VEXMAR-29942 format. One record per residue: residue number from 1; residue in one letter; x, y, z of N, C-alpha, C in turn. Coordinates in steps of 0.1 Angstrom, whole numbers, plus 5000, padded with zeros to 4 digits. Layout:
N
@resi:NUM; resn:a; nx:X; ny:Y; nz:Z; cax:X; cay:Y; caz:Z; cx:X; cy:Y; cz:Z
...
END
This chain:
67
@resi:1; resn:m; nx:1888; ny:3514; nz:1278; cax:1894; cay:3522; caz:1265; cx:1907; cy:3524; cz:1270
@resi:2; resn:p; nx:1920; ny:3516; nz:1266; cax:1929; cay:3520; caz:1269; cx:1937; cy:3525; cz:1262
@resi:3; resn:y; nx:1948; ny:3534; nz:1263; cax:1955; cay:3545; caz:1255; cx:1967; cy:3545; cz:1256
@resi:4; resn:v; nx:1976; ny:3542; nz:1248; cax:1989; cay:3542; caz:1248; cx:1996; cy:3554; cz:1239
@resi:5; resn:n; nx:2004; ny:3560; nz:1244; cax:2013; cay:3568; caz:1235; cx:2027; cy:3568; cz:1236
@resi:6; resn:f; nx:2033; ny:3565; nz:1228; cax:2046; cay:3565; caz:1224; cx:2052; cy:3578; cz:1218
@resi:7; resn:r; nx:2064; ny:3584; nz:1223; cax:2073; cay:3596; caz:1220; cx:2083; cy:3593; cz:1216
@resi:8; resn:i; nx:2085; ny:3592; nz:1202; cax:2101; cay:3587; caz:1199; cx:2107; cy:3602; cz:1187
@resi:9; resn:t; nx:2120; ny:3600; nz:1189; cax:2126; cay:3614; caz:1182; cx:2123; cy:3610; cz:1166
@resi:10; resn:k; nx:2121; ny:3618; nz:1160; cax:2119; cay:3618; caz:1145; cx:2131; cy:3618; cz:1140
@resi:11; resn:e; nx:2133; ny:3603; nz:1135; cax:2148; cay:3602; caz:1128; cx:2147; cy:3585; cz:1123
@resi:12; resn:g; nx:2134; ny:3587; nz:1115; cax:2134; cay:3582; caz:1101; cx:2127; cy:3565; cz:1108
@resi:13; resn:a; nx:2117; ny:3562; nz:1117; cax:2112; cay:3552; caz:1119; cx:2105; cy:3551; cz:1106
@resi:14; resn:t; nx:2103; ny:3537; nz:1099; cax:2093; cay:3533; caz:1091; cx:2084; cy:3529; cz:1094
@resi:15; resn:k; nx:2075; ny:3531; nz:1086; cax:2062; cay:3528; caz:1086; cx:2057; cy:3514; cz:1091
@resi:16; resn:e; nx:2067; ny:3503; nz:1090; cax:2063; cay:3491; caz:1090; cx:2068; cy:3489; cz:1107
@resi:17; resn:q; nx:2077; ny:3500; nz:1110; cax:2081; cay:3498; caz:1124; cx:2073; cy:3504; cz:1134
@resi:18; resn:k; nx:2066; ny:3513; nz:1129; cax:2055; cay:3519; caz:1134; cx:2038; cy:3511; cz:1135
@resi:19; resn:a; nx:2039; ny:3505; nz:1123; cax:2028; cay:3494; caz:1128; cx:2033; cy:3483; cz:1134
@resi:20; resn:a; nx:2044; ny:3482; nz:1135; cax:2048; cay:3467; caz:1145; cx:2049; cy:3474; cz:1162
@resi:21; resn:l; nx:2050; ny:3486; nz:1165; cax:2045; cay:3488; caz:1176; cx:2030; cy:3493; cz:1179
@resi:22; resn:i; nx:2026; ny:3499; nz:1169; cax:2007; cay:3497; caz:1175; cx:2004; cy:3480; cz:1176
@resi:23; resn:k; nx:2008; ny:3474; nz:1168; cax:2005; cay:3458; caz:1167; cx:2009; cy:3452; cz:1181
@resi:24; resn:g; nx:2022; ny:3458; nz:1185; cax:2028; cay:3452; caz:1199; cx:2025; cy:3455; cz:1214
@resi:25; resn:a; nx:2017; ny:3467; nz:1212; cax:2017; cay:3472; caz:1220; cx:1998; cy:3470; cz:1224
@resi:26; resn:t; nx:1993; ny:3468; nz:1214; cax:1978; cay:3463; caz:1219; cx:1975; cy:3448; cz:1220
@resi:27; resn:q; nx:1985; ny:3439; nz:1216; cax:1986; cay:3425; caz:1221; cx:1991; cy:3427; cz:1234
@resi:28; resn:l; nx:2001; ny:3433; nz:1232; cax:2004; cay:3434; caz:1250; cx:1993; cy:3436; cz:1261
@resi:29; resn:l; nx:1986; ny:3445; nz:1252; cax:1973; cay:3449; caz:1267; cx:1961; cy:3435; cz:1265
@resi:30; resn:v; nx:1963; ny:3431; nz:1253; cax:1953; cay:3417; caz:1253; cx:1958; cy:3408; cz:1262
@resi:31; resn:d; nx:1970; ny:3402; nz:1260; cax:1976; cay:3394; caz:1268; cx:1980; cy:3392; cz:1282
@resi:32; resn:v; nx:1979; ny:3406; nz:1288; cax:1988; cay:3409; caz:1300; cx:1972; cy:3414; cz:1308
@resi:33; resn:l; nx:1967; ny:3424; nz:1301; cax:1953; cay:3429; caz:1308; cx:1937; cy:3425; cz:1301
@resi:34; resn:g; nx:1935; ny:3417; nz:1291; cax:1926; cay:3415; caz:1291; cx:1918; cy:3423; cz:1280
@resi:35; resn:k; nx:1923; ny:3432; nz:1275; cax:1914; cay:3443; caz:1272; cx:1913; cy:3439; cz:1254
@resi:36; resn:n; nx:1902; ny:3446; nz:1248; cax:1896; cay:3443; caz:1237; cx:1904; cy:3454; cz:1231
@resi:37; resn:p; nx:1911; ny:3446; nz:1217; cax:1918; cay:3453; caz:1209; cx:1910; cy:3460; cz:1202
@resi:38; resn:a; nx:1901; ny:3461; nz:1197; cax:1890; cay:3472; caz:1188; cx:1889; cy:3485; cz:1196
@resi:39; resn:t; nx:1890; ny:3484; nz:1213; cax:1890; cay:3496; caz:1217; cx:1903; cy:3501; cz:1222
@resi:40; resn:t; nx:1916; ny:3497; nz:1218; cax:1926; cay:3500; caz:1226; cx:1934; cy:3513; cz:1214
@resi:41; resn:v; nx:1934; ny:3524; nz:1217; cax:1940; cay:3533; caz:1212; cx:1956; cy:3534; cz:1213
@resi:42; resn:v; nx:1963; ny:3535; nz:1200; cax:1979; cay:3536; caz:1204; cx:1981; cy:3547; cz:1194
@resi:43; resn:t; nx:1988; ny:3557; nz:1201; cax:1995; cay:3570; caz:1189; cx:2011; cy:3572; cz:1189
@resi:44; resn:i; nx:2014; ny:3575; nz:1180; cax:2029; cay:3576; caz:1181; cx:2032; cy:3590; cz:1178
@resi:45; resn:d; nx:2038; ny:3600; nz:1187; cax:2042; cay:3613; caz:1183; cx:2058; cy:3612; cz:1179
@resi:46; resn:e; nx:2064; ny:3618; nz:1169; cax:2073; cay:3622; caz:1167; cx:2077; cy:3634; cz:1168
@resi:47; resn:l; nx:2090; ny:3634; nz:1175; cax:2094; cay:3649; caz:1181; cx:2112; cy:3652; cz:1172
@resi:48; resn:d; nx:2114; ny:3661; nz:1166; cax:2124; cay:3669; caz:1162; cx:2138; cy:3664; cz:1178
@resi:49; resn:t; nx:2149; ny:3663; nz:1174; cax:2157; cay:3661; caz:1186; cx:2159; cy:3673; cz:1191
@resi:50; resn:d; nx:2160; ny:3686; nz:1182; cax:2157; cay:3697; caz:1194; cx:2148; cy:3698; cz:1203
@resi:51; resn:n; nx:2137; ny:3690; nz:1200; cax:2124; cay:3693; caz:1210; cx:2124; cy:3685; cz:1221
@resi:52; resn:w; nx:2137; ny:3672; nz:1222; cax:2140; cay:3671; caz:1229; cx:2150; cy:3667; cz:1239
@resi:53; resn:g; nx:2149; ny:3667; nz:1251; cax:2164; cay:3672; caz:1262; cx:2164; cy:3663; cz:1275
@resi:54; resn:i; nx:2178; ny:3658; nz:1273; cax:2179; cay:3649; caz:1285; cx:2193; cy:3656; cz:1290
@resi:55; resn:g; nx:2194; ny:3654; nz:1302; cax:2202; cay:3665; caz:1313; cx:2207; cy:3679; cz:1310
@resi:56; resn:g; nx:2196; ny:3683; nz:1304; cax:2197; cay:3697; caz:1301; cx:2200; cy:3703; cz:1293
@resi:57; resn:e; nx:2202; ny:3691; nz:1281; cax:2205; cay:3694; caz:1266; cx:2198; cy:3688; cz:1256
@resi:58; resn:t; nx:2197; ny:3694; nz:1247; cax:2191; cay:3686; caz:1235; cx:2195; cy:3675; cz:1231
@resi:59; resn:v; nx:2189; ny:3663; nz:1227; cax:2194; cay:3652; caz:1219; cx:2200; cy:3656; cz:1209
@resi:60; resn:t; nx:2201; ny:3667; nz:1203; cax:2207; cay:3672; caz:1190; cx:2222; cy:3673; cz:1193
@resi:61; resn:v; nx:2224; ny:3682; nz:1204; cax:2238; cay:3684; caz:1211; cx:2245; cy:3672; cz:1215
@resi:62; resn:i; nx:2236; ny:3667; nz:1225; cax:2242; cay:3652; caz:1228; cx:2247; cy:3645; cz:1215
@resi:63; resn:r; nx:2240; ny:3640; nz:1206; cax:2245; cay:3633; caz:1197; cx:2258; cy:3638; cz:1188
@resi:64; resn:q; nx:2259; ny:3650; nz:1188; cax:2267; cay:3658; caz:1177; cx:2280; cy:3657; cz:1194
@resi:65; resn:a; nx:2282; ny:3655; nz:1201; cax:2292; cay:3655; caz:1212; cx:2300; cy:3641; cz:1206
@resi:66; resn:k; nx:2287; ny:3634; nz:1209; cax:2295; cay:3615; caz:1206; cx:2299; cy:3618; cz:1194
@resi:67; resn:s; nx:2297; ny:3622; nz:1180; cax:2301; cay:3617; caz:1170; cx:2317; cy:3624; cz:1163
END
């Protein structure tokens, strides 16, 4: 039973975009590894940019610096 977990920043991914991620990841496992889509689990965790850090800074701070 494959399990795929996406972690993305909470910045307005639409229901349609998330559905496309779930469908695409499932199909990739079917195509590449021959996995059964009925037993493939895909989850999406959305995190606030204050809870995501890169290079010692939060994504919030990094994006504010680029503005």
